[in-house]
C-alpha positions in Angstrom: -25.4 -5.7 11.1 -24.2 -2.8 8.9 -20.9 -1.7 8.9 -21.5 1.2 6.3 -19.3 3.8 6.4 -16.8 2.1 8.6 -13.3 1.7 7.5 -11.7 -1.6 8.8 -7.9 -2.2 8.7 -7.3 -6.2 8.3 -3.6 -7.2 9.0 -2.8 -10.5 7.5 -5.8 -10.4 4.9 -4.2 -12.0 2.4 -5.7 -15.0 3.1 -7.0 -17.9 6.1 -8.6 -16.0 8.6 -7.6 -12.6 7.2 -9.4 -13.0 4.3 -12.6 -14.3 5.4 -12.8 -11.1 7.6 -11.9 -8.5 5.0 -14.5 -10.8 3.1 -17.6 -10.8 5.3 -16.8 -7.5 6.6 -16.8 -5.8 2.7 -20.2 -7.8 2.3 -21.4 -6.1 5.0 -20.7 -2.4 4.0 -17.3 -2.1 5.6 -14.5 -0.1 3.6 -12.0 -2.4 4.0 -7.6 -2.5 4.1 -6.3 -5.8 3.4 -2.7 -5.8 4.5 -0.7 -8.9 3.7 3.2 -8.5 3.1 3.0 -11.9 1.3 5.2 -14.1 3.0 5.4 -17.8 3.4 4.3 -19.4 6.7 7.5 -18.8 8.6 8.0 -15.1 7.5 11.1 -16.1 5.5 10.2 -15.6 2.1 8.1 -13.1 0.1 5.9 -14.5 -1.9 3.4 -11.1 -3.0 0.0 -11.5 -4.6 -2.3 -12.2 -2.0 -3.5 -9.0 -0.4 -4.2 -7.2 -4.3 -5.8 -10.7 -4.5 -8.1 -10.5 -1.9 -9.3 -6.9 -2.9 -9.9 -8.0 -6.5 -12.1 -10.9 -5.1 -13.7 -8.4 -2.9 -14.4 -5.4 -5.7 -15.4 -8.1 -8.1 -18.7 -8.6 -6.3 -19.1 -4.6 -5.5 -17.1 -4.3 -2.5 -14.8 -1.5 -1.4 -11.3 -2.6 -0.8 -8.0 -2.0 -0.9 -4.5 -3.6 -0.9 -1.7 -2.6 1.7 1.8 -4.6 1.7 3.6 -2.7 4.8 5.0 -4.6 7.3 3.1 -4.7 10.3 6.5 -4.8 12.4 8.5 -2.0 11.4 7.1 1.2 13.1 6.8 3.1 9.7 5.1 0.1 7.9 2.7 -0.3 10.6 2.3 3.3 10.2 1.5 3.4 6.7 -1.1 0.7 6.9 -3.1 2.9 9.3 -2.2 5.6 6.7 -3.6 4.1 4.0 -7.0 3.9 5.8 -7.1 7.5 6.2 -5.4 8.5 2.5 -8.8 6.1 1.0 -11.1 6.5 3.1 -10.6 9.4 5.7 -11.3 7.6 8.3 -10.3 4.2 10.7 -12.9 2.7 13.0 -11.9 -0.4 13.4 -8.3 -2.3 13.7 -8.2 -6.0 13.7 -4.3 -7.5 14.3 -4.5 -10.9 12.7 -0.9 -10.7 10.7 1.2 -13.9 12.2 3.9 -16.5 10.9 5.0 -19.5 12.8 8.3 -20.8 13.8 7.8 -24.0 15.5 10.3 -26.5 17.1 12.3 -27.0 20.8 12.4 -24.3 22.9 16.3 -25.1 22.7 16.1 -25.2 19.0 14.5 -21.7 18.7 17.5 -18.9 17.4 17.4 -15.8 18.2 16.2 -14.6 15.1 13.1 -17.0 15.2 12.3 -15.2 18.8 12.6 -11.6 17.1 10.8 -12.3 13.9 7.5 -14.5 15.4 7.3 -11.3 18.2 8.1 -8.7 16.0 4.8 -9.9 14.0 2.9 -11.2 16.5 3.1 -8.8 19.7 5.5 -5.7 18.4 3.0 -5.8 14.9 -0.1 -5.3 16.8 1.3 -3.2 19.2 2.4 -0.6 16.4 -0.4 -0.6 14.1 -2.9 -0.5 17.1 -0.5 2.8 18.6 -0.8 4.4 15.0 -4.3 4.1 14.9 -5.0 4.6 18.5 -4.4 8.5 17.9 -6.9 8.8 15.3 -9.4 7.0 17.5 -8.7 8.7 20.5 -9.8 12.6 18.6 -12.8 10.6 17.5 -14.1 9.4 20.3 -14.3 6.0 18.5 -12.9 2.9 17.4 -12.8 -0.9 17.7 -9.5 -2.9 18.2 -9.3 -6.6 17.6 -6.5 -8.9 18.6 -5.6 -12.1 18.5 -4.6 -14.3 20.4 -4.7 -18.1 21.3 -5.3 -21.3 22.9 -1.8 -22.5 22.4 -1.2 -19.1 24.4 -3.3 -19.3 27.1 -3.7 -22.8 28.0 0.0 -23.8 27.2 1.8 -26.3 24.3 4.9 -27.6 24.0 7.2 -26.8 20.5 5.2 -23.2 20.6 7.5 -21.0 23.1 7.6 -18.1 21.2 4.1 -18.2 19.4 2.7 -19.2 22.7 4.2 -16.1 24.7 3.3 -13.7 22.0 -0.3 -15.4 22.2 0.1 -15.4 25.6 0.9 -11.3 25.9 -1.9 -10.2 23.6 -4.4 -11.1 25.9 -2.5 -9.5 28.9 -2.2 -6.0 26.0 -6.2 -6.7 25.7 -7.0 -6.0 29.1 -4.5 -3.3 29.6 -5.8 -1.3 26.9 -9.8 -2.0 27.5 -9.5 -0.3 30.7 -7.3 3.2 29.2 -9.4 2.8 25.6 -13.2 3.1 27.1 -12.9 6.5 28.9 -12.2 7.7 24.8 -15.1 5.0 22.9 -12.2 2.5 22.1 -13.5 -1.1 23.0 -10.6 -3.7 22.8 -11.1 -7.3 22.7 -9.5 -10.5 21.5 -10.3 -13.4 19.4 -8.6 -16.6 20.1 -9.3 -18.6 17.0 -9.0 -22.4 15.7 -9.3 -22.8 12.0 -7.7 -24.7 9.5 -5.0 -22.0 7.3 -1.6 -22.0 5.4 0.0 -21.6 8.5 -1.1 -24.6 10.2 -2.7 -26.8 7.9 -0.2 -29.9 7.9 -0.4 -30.2 11.8 -4.0 -29.6 11.9 -4.8 -32.4 9.8 -2.8 -34.6 11.3 -5.0 -34.0 14.7 -8.4 -33.5 13.3 -8.4 -35.5 10.5 -11.8 -35.3 8.9 -13.1 -32.8 11.4 -10.8 -30.2 10.1 -13.4 -29.4 7.3 -15.2 -28.2 9.9 -12.3 -25.4 11.0 -13.2 -23.0 8.5 -11.7 -18.9 8.5 -15.0 -18.7 7.5 -16.9 -20.0 10.9 -14.5 -17.9 13.0 -15.2 -14.8 11.3 -18.9 -13.6 12.7 -17.0 -13.9 16.1 -14.2 -11.0 14.7 -16.7 -8.9 12.7 -19.1 -8.6 15.9 -16.5 -7.7 18.2 -15.8 -4.6 15.8 -19.2 -3.4 15.1 -20.6 -0.6 16.5 -23.2 -2.2 18.6 -20.5 -4.5 20.3 -20.4 -3.5 23.9 -17.8 -6.2 25.1 -14.7 -4.7 26.3 -11.5 -6.5 27.9 -13.1 -10.0 26.7 -11.2 -12.9 24.9 -13.3 -15.0 23.0 -12.5 -18.5 22.1 -14.2 -19.1 18.2 -14.0 -22.5 15.9 -16.4 -23.9 13.7 -19.3 -21.6 14.4 -18.9 -21.6 18.6 -17.9 -19.2 20.6 -16.7 -19.4 23.9 -14.9 -17.4 26.6 -11.7 -16.9 28.6 -11.7 -15.9 31.7 -9.2 -14.9 34.5 -10.1 -16.6 37.4 -8.6 -16.7 40.9 -9.5 -19.3 43.8 -9.6 -18.8 47.4 -6.9 -16.7 49.3 -4.9 -18.5 52.1 -3.7 -16.1 54.4 -0.7 -16.0 57.3 2.1 -18.3 56.1 5.6 -16.7 56.6 7.7 -19.6 55.4 8.4 -21.8 52.4 7.2 -24.6 54.2 3.6 -22.9 55.2 3.4 -22.7 51.4 4.2 -25.6 50.7 1.8 -27.2 53.5 -0.7 -24.7 52.5 -0.4 -25.9 48.3 -3.6 -28.3 48.4 -6.0 -25.5 49.9 -4.7 -23.1 47.8 -5.2 -25.1 44.7 -8.7 -25.4 45.3 -10.3 -23.5 42.5 -14.0 -23.3 44.3 -15.5 -21.3 45.1 -13.6 -19.3 42.4 -14.1 -15.4 41.9 -14.1 -14.4 38.1 -13.0 -11.4 37.1 -15.0 -8.9 34.5 -13.9 -6.9 32.0 -11.6 -4.4 33.4 -13.3 -1.1 34.4 -11.9 2.2 31.9 -14.3 5.1 32.8 -10.3 7.2 33.3 -9.8 9.8 30.7 -5.7 9.2 30.0 -4.5 12.9 28.9 
């Protein structure tokens, strides 16, 4: 699949999943903006250098890429990252919102600073970058957006309240923007990846042991790359990707139980409410309306 001529912004592109995305897209002809603030996994310390290093790797083998080191959590930084694509390549065709930090621990131990930092990068940063690119994509009548959700946000796990909350919200944002973007030629999807990166290598190794060797970011990259290709007709989907496999996260609801008029009736009907078959599975949101 050829990406020649497309300009793609990859946030958090300096390592892990973002690096794999940038390399695959550049090798397939895309012009890539590698955005990375180059912080430690918890976001507290700026290490520096990773965005330019990935750009150097890409250009060394004949690809086209440029580094950007703005913070996506800052409105001016998010706009500047998009402007980097416009300034160097004259357009922006796709955004992969991949930047993230992690601060794990019991909910009672999370500080307001921890919560703001995690949501600021994952959720607010994704909104700000996409909003800056959205205006351009609407005007050109074409765009591709990928958000990074997670099974942690969709299925739940302890000690990751801020991270899981942000990732769950991104799944909802995907559906909302998919409905709005379709009338303007913009497709919006999300990937829920599982891969060993610098954010999670310790935890992943303790859970999966030798199997972590199969959880390479390179085995997720093809799914994400497909979602930003012009041939991709998916919209409003959340795809689980790991170890060379892909699956669909779907939204479903079971049979409705009606006529309930009291808490006691709800209690007594709950076993029937819990039944999941026959389920109604909700497809991608309809989105033919052009929003002025």
